[in-house]
C-alpha positions in Angstrom: 77.7 47.2 60.8 77.7 48.8 64.3 74.2 50.1 63.8 72.9 46.6 62.9 74.7 45.2 66.0 73.2 47.8 68.3 69.8 47.3 66.8 70.1 43.5 67.2 71.1 44.0 70.8 68.3 46.4 71.6 65.7 44.1 70.0 67.1 41.1 71.8 67.0 42.9 75.1 63.4 44.1 74.5 62.3 40.6 73.7 64.0 39.2 76.8 62.4 41.9 79.0 59.0 41.1 77.5 59.3 37.4 78.3 60.6 38.2 81.8 57.5 40.4 82.3 55.3 37.6 81.1 56.9 35.2 83.5 56.5 37.6 86.4 52.8 38.1 85.6 52.4 34.3 85.5 54.1 34.0 88.9 51.9 36.7 90.5 49.2 34.2 91.8 52.0 31.9 93.2 53.7 34.9 94.9 50.3 36.0 96.2 49.6 32.5 97.7 53.1 32.4 99.2 52.6 35.7 100.8 49.2 34.7 102.2 50.6 31.4 103.6 53.5 33.2 105.4 51.5 36.1 106.8 51.0 35.8 110.5 48.3 38.6 110.6 46.2 36.9 108.0 45.5 40.2 106.2 44.3 38.6 103.0 41.4 40.9 102.3 42.5 43.9 104.3 43.6 47.2 102.8 47.1 46.9 104.2 48.0 43.6 102.5 51.4 43.5 100.9 53.4 40.8 99.0 56.0 41.0 101.8 54.3 40.1 105.1 55.2 42.3 108.1 55.1 39.2 110.3 56.3 35.9 109.0 55.0 32.5 110.3 55.2 28.8 109.4 52.2 28.0 111.5 50.0 27.6 108.5 52.3 25.0 107.0 52.5 23.2 110.3 48.7 23.1 110.5 48.6 21.6 107.0 50.6 18.6 108.1 49.5 18.3 111.7 45.8 19.1 111.6 44.7 18.2 108.1 45.0 14.7 106.4 47.2 16.0 103.7 49.7 13.1 104.1 46.8 10.6 103.5 45.7 12.6 100.4 49.3 12.5 99.2 49.4 8.7 99.5 46.1 8.3 97.7 47.2 10.6 94.9 50.6 8.9 94.5 48.8 5.5 94.3 46.5 6.7 91.6 49.3 8.4 89.8 51.7 5.4 89.8 49.0 3.0 88.8 47.7 5.2 86.0 51.2 5.8 84.6 52.0 2.1 84.6 48.7 1.0 83.0 48.5 3.8 80.5 52.1 3.5 79.3 52.0 -0.3 79.2 49.0 -0.2 76.9 49.8 2.9 74.9 53.4 2.2 73.9 52.8 -1.2 72.2 49.6 0.1 70.6 51.4 3.3 69.3 54.2 1.2 67.8 51.7 -1.1 66.1 49.7 1.8 64.7 53.0 3.4 63.5 54.6 0.4 61.9 51.8 -1.9 60.8 49.3 -1.4 58.1 46.0 -3.2 58.6 42.3 -2.7 57.6 40.6 -0.1 59.8 43.8 1.5 61.1 43.0 5.0 60.0 39.4 4.8 61.1 40.4 3.6 64.5 42.9 6.5 64.9 40.3 9.0 63.8 37.7 7.6 66.2 40.2 7.8 69.1 41.1 11.3 68.2 37.5 12.3 68.0 36.6 10.7 71.3 39.6 12.4 73.0 38.6 15.8 71.7 35.3 15.8 73.6 35.4 17.1 77.2 35.4 14.2 79.7 32.5 15.7 81.7 30.2 14.8 78.8 30.7 11.1 79.6 30.3 11.6 83.3 26.9 10.1 83.6 27.6 7.1 81.5 30.9 6.4 83.3 29.2 6.7 86.7 26.5 4.3 85.6 29.1 1.8 84.4 31.3 2.1 87.5 28.2 1.8 89.7 27.2 -1.4 87.9 30.6 -2.9 88.4 30.7 -1.8 92.1 33.7 0.5 91.5 32.2 3.8 92.7 34.1 5.2 95.7 37.1 3.0 95.0 40.5 3.9 93.9 40.5 1.0 91.4 37.5 2.6 89.6 39.3 5.9 89.4 42.5 4.2 88.1 40.5 2.6 85.3 39.0 5.9 84.3 42.3 7.7 84.4 44.2 5.0 82.6 41.6 4.7 79.9 41.6 8.5 79.3 45.4 9.0 79.3 46.2 5.8 77.3 44.5 7.5 74.3 46.6 10.6 74.8 49.8 8.6 75.2 49.0 6.5 72.1 48.5 9.5 69.9 51.6 11.3 71.2 53.9 8.2 71.1 52.7 7.3 67.6 53.8 10.6 66.2 57.3 10.0 67.6 57.5 6.4 66.4 56.6 7.7 62.9 59.6 10.1 63.1 62.0 7.2 63.7 63.4 6.0 60.4 62.4 2.5 59.5 66.0 1.9 58.2 67.3 1.8 61.7 65.1 -1.1 62.5 66.0 -2.8 59.2 69.7 -2.4 60.1 69.0 -4.1 63.5 67.3 -7.0 61.8 70.3 -7.4 59.5 72.4 -7.7 62.7 70.3 -10.5 64.0 67.8 -8.7 66.3 64.3 -10.0 66.6 61.2 -7.8 66.9 61.4 -7.7 70.7 65.0 -6.7 70.7 64.4 -4.0 68.1 61.6 -2.5 70.2 63.4 -2.7 73.6 67.0 -2.0 72.5 66.5 0.3 69.6 63.1 2.0 69.4 62.4 2.7 73.1 65.9 4.1 73.8 65.4 6.5 70.9 61.9 7.4 72.1 63.1 8.1 75.7 62.4 11.9 75.6 58.8 11.3 74.5 58.4 8.5 77.0 59.5 10.8 79.8 57.3 13.7 78.6 54.3 11.5 78.1 54.7 10.1 81.6 55.1 13.6 83.1 51.9 14.7 81.3 50.0 11.8 82.8 51.4 12.5 86.2 50.3 16.2 85.9 46.8 15.1 84.8 46.2 12.7 87.6 47.8 15.0 90.2 45.5 17.9 89.3 42.4 16.0 88.2 39.3 17.2 90.1 36.0 16.5 88.4 36.1 12.7 88.6 37.8 12.5 92.0 35.2 14.8 93.6 32.3 12.9 92.1 33.5 9.3 92.4 35.2 9.4 95.8 33.6 10.3 99.1 35.1 10.4 102.6 38.2 12.2 103.7 40.2 8.9 103.8 39.7 8.4 100.1 40.2 11.9 98.8 42.9 13.0 96.4 44.9 16.2 96.7 42.7 18.0 94.3 39.4 17.1 96.1 41.1 17.5 99.5 42.1 21.1 98.6 38.5 21.9 97.8 37.5 20.8 101.3 40.1 23.2 102.7 38.7 26.3 101.0 37.6 28.9 103.5 34.0 30.0 103.8 32.3 32.6 105.9 31.9 30.2 108.8 34.8 27.8 108.5 38.2 27.2 107.0 41.3 29.4 106.6 42.6 31.0 103.5 46.2 31.0 104.7 46.0 27.3 105.4 44.5 26.7 101.9 47.3 28.8 100.3 49.9 26.8 102.2 48.4 23.5 101.2 48.2 24.6 97.6 51.9 25.3 97.5 52.8 22.1 99.2 50.6 20.1 96.8 52.2 21.8 93.8 55.8 21.3 94.9 56.2 17.6 93.8 54.9 18.3 90.3 57.2 21.3 90.1 60.2 19.2 91.0 59.2 16.6 88.4 59.0 19.2 85.7 62.4 20.7 86.6 64.0 17.2 86.5 62.6 16.5 83.1 62.8 19.9 81.5 65.7 18.9 79.2 63.4 16.4 77.6 60.4 18.7 77.4 61.0 20.5 74.2 62.1 17.6 72.1 59.5 15.3 73.6 56.6 17.6 73.0 57.5 18.7 69.5 58.6 15.3 68.1 55.2 13.8 68.8 53.6 15.9 66.2 56.0 15.3 63.3 53.8 12.9 61.4 50.2 11.9 61.6 
Protein backbone atom coordinates (compact mmCIF):
# COMPACT_ATOMS: atom_id res chain seq x y z
CA UNK A 1 0.00 0.00 0.00
CA UNK A 2 2.83 2.36 0.87
CA UNK A 3 4.61 1.54 -2.38
CA UNK A 4 1.49 2.45 -4.36
CA UNK A 5 1.13 5.70 -2.43
CA UNK A 6 4.76 6.63 -3.03
CA UNK A 7 4.44 5.74 -6.71
CA UNK A 8 1.31 7.86 -7.01
CA UNK A 9 3.03 10.80 -5.32
CA UNK A 10 6.09 10.50 -7.55
CA UNK A 11 4.00 10.31 -10.72
CA UNK A 12 1.84 13.25 -9.60
CA UNK A 13 4.93 15.32 -8.82
CA UNK A 14 6.48 14.46 -12.18
CA UNK A 15 3.32 15.46 -14.04
CA UNK A 16 3.11 18.74 -12.12
CA UNK A 17 6.77 19.52 -12.85
CA UNK A 18 6.19 18.76 -16.51
CA UNK A 19 3.30 21.20 -16.76
CA UNK A 20 5.22 23.83 -14.78
CA UNK A 21 8.07 23.47 -17.29
CA UNK A 22 5.61 23.82 -20.18
CA UNK A 23 4.14 26.97 -18.62
CA UNK A 24 7.63 28.39 -18.14
CA UNK A 25 8.51 27.74 -21.78
CA UNK A 26 5.26 29.39 -22.86
CA UNK A 27 6.10 32.43 -20.71
CA UNK A 28 9.63 32.83 -22.09
CA UNK A 29 8.60 35.23 -24.91
CA UNK A 30 6.65 37.35 -22.41
CA UNK A 31 9.57 37.40 -19.98
CA UNK A 32 11.88 38.30 -22.84
CA UNK A 33 9.65 41.20 -23.90
CA UNK A 34 9.40 42.38 -20.27
CA UNK A 35 13.17 42.32 -19.91
CA UNK A 36 13.66 44.26 -23.15
CA UNK A 37 11.08 46.86 -22.16
CA UNK A 38 12.76 47.48 -18.78
CA UNK A 39 16.36 47.46 -19.99
CA UNK A 40 17.86 50.96 -19.92
CA UNK A 41 20.86 49.92 -22.00
CA UNK A 42 18.77 48.52 -24.84
CA UNK A 43 21.00 45.46 -25.15
CA UNK A 44 18.47 43.46 -27.14
CA UNK A 45 20.86 41.93 -29.63
CA UNK A 46 24.11 42.29 -27.74
CA UNK A 47 26.05 39.35 -26.36
CA UNK A 48 25.66 40.52 -22.75
CA UNK A 49 21.85 40.46 -22.78
CA UNK A 50 20.20 38.88 -19.74
CA UNK A 51 16.61 38.37 -18.59
CA UNK A 52 17.35 40.52 -15.54
CA UNK A 53 18.43 43.98 -16.80
CA UNK A 54 21.43 45.53 -15.09
CA UNK A 55 19.78 48.95 -15.32
CA UNK A 56 16.01 49.27 -15.03
CA UNK A 57 13.99 52.04 -16.62
CA UNK A 58 10.32 52.90 -17.23
CA UNK A 59 11.17 55.41 -19.93
CA UNK A 60 10.02 53.08 -22.68
CA UNK A 61 6.58 52.76 -21.09
CA UNK A 62 6.41 56.53 -20.67
CA UNK A 63 7.25 56.94 -24.34
CA UNK A 64 4.45 54.54 -25.30
CA UNK A 65 1.86 56.82 -23.69
CA UNK A 66 3.52 60.19 -24.23
CA UNK A 67 4.96 59.97 -27.74
CA UNK A 68 2.85 57.32 -29.47
CA UNK A 69 -0.93 57.45 -30.09
CA UNK A 70 -1.54 54.26 -28.11
CA UNK A 71 -4.45 55.79 -26.18
CA UNK A 72 -6.20 56.59 -29.46
CA UNK A 73 -5.60 53.05 -30.67
CA UNK A 74 -7.05 51.78 -27.41
CA UNK A 75 -10.19 53.85 -27.97
CA UNK A 76 -10.56 52.61 -31.55
CA UNK A 77 -10.10 48.98 -30.53
CA UNK A 78 -12.49 49.27 -27.58
CA UNK A 79 -15.13 50.76 -29.89
CA UNK A 80 -14.72 47.94 -32.39
CA UNK A 81 -14.70 45.32 -29.63
CA UNK A 82 -17.80 46.57 -27.83
CA UNK A 83 -19.81 46.99 -31.04
CA UNK A 84 -18.76 43.57 -32.33
CA UNK A 85 -19.64 41.79 -29.09
CA UNK A 86 -23.06 43.45 -28.92
CA UNK A 87 -23.95 42.78 -32.57
CA UNK A 88 -22.55 39.26 -32.71
CA UNK A 89 -24.20 38.14 -29.47
CA UNK A 90 -27.48 39.87 -30.27
CA UNK A 91 -27.78 37.94 -33.54
CA UNK A 92 -26.11 34.67 -32.55
CA UNK A 93 -27.93 33.90 -29.28
CA UNK A 94 -31.50 33.99 -30.71
CA UNK A 95 -30.35 32.16 -33.84
CA UNK A 96 -28.58 29.48 -31.78
CA UNK A 97 -31.70 28.94 -29.67
CA UNK A 98 -33.90 28.61 -32.75
CA UNK A 99 -31.50 26.14 -34.41
CA UNK A 100 -31.35 24.15 -31.17
CA UNK A 101 -35.05 23.97 -30.34
CA UNK A 102 -36.89 24.27 -33.66
CA UNK A 103 -37.03 21.77 -36.49
CA UNK A 104 -37.64 23.34 -39.89
CA UNK A 105 -36.81 22.47 -43.52
CA UNK A 106 -33.18 23.24 -44.42
CA UNK A 107 -32.02 23.49 -40.80
CA UNK A 108 -29.24 20.91 -41.14
CA UNK A 109 -28.15 22.24 -44.53
CA UNK A 110 -27.84 25.79 -43.21
CA UNK A 111 -25.76 24.64 -40.23
CA UNK A 112 -23.46 22.65 -42.50
CA UNK A 113 -23.01 25.59 -44.85
CA UNK A 114 -22.20 27.92 -41.94
CA UNK A 115 -19.70 25.42 -40.55
CA UNK A 116 -18.12 24.99 -43.99
CA UNK A 117 -17.82 28.73 -44.56
CA UNK A 118 -16.37 29.29 -41.09
CA UNK A 119 -13.72 26.62 -41.66
CA UNK A 120 -12.15 28.56 -44.54
CA UNK A 121 -9.44 31.13 -43.71
CA UNK A 122 -10.88 34.64 -43.77
CA UNK A 123 -8.05 35.87 -45.96
CA UNK A 124 -9.53 33.90 -48.88
CA UNK A 125 -12.51 36.25 -48.93
CA UNK A 126 -10.40 39.40 -48.56
CA UNK A 127 -10.80 40.58 -52.14
CA UNK A 128 -14.56 39.98 -52.27
CA UNK A 129 -15.12 41.70 -48.92
CA UNK A 130 -12.95 44.65 -49.94
CA UNK A 131 -14.89 45.02 -53.18
CA UNK A 132 -18.21 44.92 -51.30
CA UNK A 133 -17.05 47.40 -48.64
CA UNK A 134 -15.69 49.70 -51.36
CA UNK A 135 -19.03 49.64 -53.18
CA UNK A 136 -20.84 50.54 -49.96
CA UNK A 137 -18.32 53.25 -49.11
CA UNK A 138 -17.26 51.50 -45.89
CA UNK A 139 -13.55 51.14 -46.60
CA UNK A 140 -11.41 53.03 -44.06
CA UNK A 141 -14.33 53.29 -41.64
CA UNK A 142 -14.83 51.63 -38.30
CA UNK A 143 -18.40 50.74 -39.27
CA UNK A 144 -17.14 48.61 -42.14
CA UNK A 145 -14.75 46.76 -39.85
CA UNK A 146 -17.50 46.24 -37.28
CA UNK A 147 -19.70 44.66 -39.96
CA UNK A 148 -16.87 42.30 -40.96
CA UNK A 149 -16.02 41.34 -37.40
CA UNK A 150 -19.64 40.88 -36.33
CA UNK A 151 -20.44 38.79 -39.40
CA UNK A 152 -17.44 36.56 -38.77
CA UNK A 153 -17.88 36.08 -35.03
CA UNK A 154 -21.66 35.70 -35.11
CA UNK A 155 -21.16 32.39 -36.92
CA UNK A 156 -18.69 31.24 -34.27
CA UNK A 157 -21.02 32.37 -31.48
CA UNK A 158 -24.01 30.65 -33.10
CA UNK A 159 -22.23 27.30 -33.42
CA UNK A 160 -20.81 27.48 -29.91
CA UNK A 161 -24.05 28.56 -28.25
CA UNK A 162 -26.14 26.02 -30.14
CA UNK A 163 -24.08 23.21 -28.63
CA UNK A 164 -24.80 24.51 -25.15
CA UNK A 165 -28.51 25.01 -25.78
CA UNK A 166 -28.65 21.41 -27.03
CA UNK A 167 -27.25 20.30 -23.66
CA UNK A 168 -30.01 22.04 -21.67
CA UNK A 169 -32.84 19.53 -21.07
CA UNK A 170 -36.09 20.44 -22.77
CA UNK A 171 -37.91 19.28 -19.64
CA UNK A 172 -36.73 22.42 -17.82
CA UNK A 173 -38.51 24.59 -20.36
CA UNK A 174 -41.61 22.41 -20.25
CA UNK A 175 -41.71 22.81 -16.48
CA UNK A 176 -41.50 26.57 -16.93
CA UNK A 177 -44.46 26.52 -19.33
CA UNK A 178 -46.47 24.54 -16.81
CA UNK A 179 -45.75 27.31 -14.30
CA UNK A 180 -47.18 29.89 -16.71
CA UNK A 181 -44.03 31.22 -18.40
CA UNK A 182 -44.28 32.36 -21.99
CA UNK A 183 -41.53 31.82 -24.57
CA UNK A 184 -39.80 35.13 -23.78
CA UNK A 185 -39.71 34.42 -20.05
CA UNK A 186 -38.41 30.91 -20.66
CA UNK A 187 -35.51 32.25 -22.70
CA UNK A 188 -34.65 35.24 -20.51
CA UNK A 189 -35.30 33.75 -17.07
CA UNK A 190 -34.45 30.08 -17.54
CA UNK A 191 -32.30 29.37 -20.59
CA UNK A 192 -29.97 32.39 -20.57
CA UNK A 193 -29.13 32.14 -16.84
CA UNK A 194 -28.27 28.47 -17.35
CA UNK A 195 -26.17 29.41 -20.38
CA UNK A 196 -24.25 32.12 -18.51
CA UNK A 197 -20.84 30.31 -18.61
CA UNK A 198 -20.99 29.87 -22.37
CA UNK A 199 -22.29 33.41 -22.89
CA UNK A 200 -19.31 34.76 -20.96
CA UNK A 201 -16.77 32.54 -22.71
CA UNK A 202 -18.19 33.30 -26.15
CA UNK A 203 -18.02 37.02 -25.41
CA UNK A 204 -14.42 36.67 -24.19
CA UNK A 205 -13.45 34.79 -27.36
CA UNK A 206 -14.99 37.54 -29.48
CA UNK A 207 -13.10 40.17 -27.49
CA UNK A 208 -9.87 38.24 -27.95
CA UNK A 209 -10.45 37.96 -31.69
CA UNK A 210 -11.18 41.65 -32.25
CA UNK A 211 -8.41 42.79 -29.90
CA UNK A 212 -5.76 40.82 -31.79
CA UNK A 213 -7.16 40.89 -35.33
CA UNK A 214 -4.58 42.22 -37.76
CA UNK A 215 -5.27 41.22 -41.38
CA UNK A 216 -8.51 43.16 -41.90
CA UNK A 217 -7.50 46.14 -39.78
CA UNK A 218 -4.23 46.70 -41.64
CA UNK A 219 -5.93 46.43 -45.04
CA UNK A 220 -9.21 48.24 -44.40
CA UNK A 221 -7.99 51.13 -42.21
CA UNK A 222 -5.39 53.74 -43.05
CA UNK A 223 -4.10 56.66 -41.05
CA UNK A 224 -2.79 56.67 -37.51
CA UNK A 225 -6.03 58.13 -36.14
CA UNK A 226 -8.04 55.09 -37.30
CA UNK A 227 -5.60 52.32 -36.42
CA UNK A 228 -6.37 49.54 -34.00
CA UNK A 229 -3.90 48.22 -31.44
CA UNK A 230 -2.82 45.34 -33.67
CA UNK A 231 -2.11 47.51 -36.70
CA UNK A 232 -0.65 50.24 -34.51
CA UNK A 233 1.83 47.81 -32.98
CA UNK A 234 2.99 46.90 -36.47
CA UNK A 235 3.83 50.53 -37.11
CA UNK A 236 5.96 50.59 -33.95
CA UNK A 237 8.22 47.76 -35.08
CA UNK A 238 11.82 48.82 -35.23
CA UNK A 239 13.71 48.83 -38.51
CA UNK A 240 17.29 49.55 -39.37
CA UNK A 241 16.54 53.26 -39.71
CA UNK A 242 13.67 53.92 -37.32
CA UNK A 243 11.74 52.60 -34.36
CA UNK A 244 12.78 51.09 -31.07
CA UNK A 245 12.45 47.47 -30.02
CA UNK A 246 12.22 48.34 -26.31
CA UNK A 247 9.29 50.67 -27.05
CA UNK A 248 7.67 47.98 -29.19
CA UNK A 249 8.10 45.44 -26.37
CA UNK A 250 6.62 47.84 -23.83
CA UNK A 251 3.66 48.59 -26.10
CA UNK A 252 3.07 44.87 -26.69
CA UNK A 253 2.83 44.21 -22.96
CA UNK A 254 0.56 47.20 -22.38
CA UNK A 255 -1.75 46.09 -25.18
CA UNK A 256 -1.92 42.52 -23.84
CA UNK A 257 -2.75 43.54 -20.28
CA UNK A 258 -6.52 44.25 -20.70
CA UNK A 259 -7.18 40.89 -22.38
CA UNK A 260 -5.14 39.15 -19.68
CA UNK A 261 -7.28 40.77 -17.00
CA UNK A 262 -10.46 39.70 -18.80
CA UNK A 263 -9.25 36.10 -18.99
CA UNK A 264 -8.38 36.07 -15.29
CA UNK A 265 -11.78 37.47 -14.34
CA UNK A 266 -13.61 34.89 -16.44
CA UNK A 267 -11.38 31.88 -15.83
CA UNK A 268 -13.88 30.10 -13.57
CA UNK A 269 -16.28 29.96 -16.52
CA UNK A 270 -13.68 28.97 -19.12
CA UNK A 271 -13.61 25.19 -18.68
CA UNK A 272 -17.38 24.65 -18.43
CA UNK A 273 -18.11 27.21 -21.13
CA UNK A 274 -15.64 25.83 -23.64
CA UNK A 275 -16.43 22.14 -23.13
CA UNK A 276 -20.21 22.40 -22.91
CA UNK A 277 -20.52 23.96 -26.36
CA UNK A 278 -19.43 20.71 -27.96
CA UNK A 279 -21.77 18.34 -26.16
CA UNK A 280 -24.20 17.91 -29.05
CA UNK A 281 -24.14 18.74 -32.73
